N, C-alpha and C positions, 0 to 999 in steps of 0.2 A: 345770615347766621339768628337774626332772632327768630324765623319762621322755624328753625331746628331747637330751641329750648325746649318745647313741651314733651317732645321725644327725647332729648337729652335729659330731661329731668325723670323721665320714668325710666329709662335705663339705669341712671343714677342708682335710683331708690331700688330697683331688681337687684345690683349688683350690692350697694352698701347696706341693703334692708334697715335703716335707720332714717328718717326725715331729713334728720340734721347734718349727718354725713354725707347725704344725697347730696343736699343742698350744697355742700363744701366742695363734693364734689364736679358737680354741675359748674361752680363757680371758677374754681382751680381750671375744669378745662376751657372755659372760655376764655381766660385770661393767658393761658398756656397758647388757645388758637389765636389770638391778637398779637401776643409776642413774636408768634412762628408764623405770623401770614404770609410771610416773602416765602414760606418753603412749602404752601399750598399750590399745586401748579393748577392754573388755568386750564378749563379742559375737562378735568378729574372731579369725581364726586367730592364736595364737600363735606357732606352730612356723613360717607363712610370716612372721611381724613379724620373728623372730630370725635367719630364713635371709636377710633382708634386712640386716640388722644386719651380720649375717657379712662377707657379701659388700662393702657400702660399707667396712668397715673393711679388708676384704684388698684394694680397690683404694686405697684411703688409704696403706696400707703399702707396697704394690708401687709407688706413684708416688713414697714418701719413697724409698725402697731404690734406686730408678732414679737419683732425684735424688742418692744418694750415691754414685754408680758402683758400687753390690754389687749381685752377682748372685744367684739362686737356685744351691743343692748342684744339681752334675749330677744327671742321671738316674740314673745309674748306682750314684751314692751312697746313692740312695734303700732303705728297708727295705720289702720286700714290705708291704703293708697287708691287712691281715684274712687272712693265709697263714692257712690251717689244712686240714691235710693232709700228703700225702708231697710229696717232691721235684718230680716232675710236677706235681702243683696249684699249688706254689709258684714254679714254672718259668713256667706258664702266666699268672699273676697277675705275674710281673715283665714279660713281653712287654707286658701289659696295659697297666700303669703305663706303661712306656718309648712304648706308642702314646699314650696318654693324654696325656702330658708332652710329647708332639710336636706336639697340637693348637693353633692357637690360643688364646688364652684363650677369646674369648667361644665358640667350639665346643666346647670342654672341659667349661666353666661347663652350656652347653645339655644336654652329654650326660650330665653329672653329678647336675642336676636332675630330670631326666625318666627315663632310663635307669637311672640306679644308685640317686633316691633316691624315683624313680614319683614325683614331682610329675606332674600336668597342664600340656599345653602353656599354658593361660593362667593357671594357679598360677607355674609357672614364669619366664613372661612379666613377670607382676606384681612376682615377686621380683627378676627382673632389670632391670627397667623399661623394656620395649620393646612394640612389637607383636606378637602370638600370632603373624601371619606373621611375622616377623624372627625369632623364637625358632624358629618351624618350620624356616626356612632353613637357620637355625645349627645345628641338630639334625642335619637330612639329611645337610648337608655333612660335619660331624663323625663322624656313622656311618660314612660312605661312605668317609673320610679313616682311620677305625679299621679298618674289613675291608680297606682296603687296606695298611696299615702290618701290621696283623697275620697278612695272605696272604704280606708280606715274612718275618716273623720265622717262619713254619715249613718 
């Protein structure tokens, strides 16, 4: 489980779009996984199981926040995730972060799972709980939207 933390944090940062909320989401995921460890089946992929836990927690938290009338932090208020390099690299990463934040949730989730985390289409579809074809169309629309948004930023 410890080896999964960097990947889980990256996924949480992409979902939450706010470093503090991402850390909270990651912590809640680990807590739930530890409490529910008897539900994990030996011989199955723990990483997929934990991604599914995180995704479900994120959906629950988003719904609760919407009911309370709260909103996420504006995209400009976020810090660059994983910025490593000079000023140009940070500027490019900020453009990507802003473009990702503008994607609809389902497209952002597909892009994060497949293009950032490296999951196969089938694995990502299992995590999201949709057919592979649906995930594929979300990914294509998300990728196209990202390219268009990043073209605007240039």
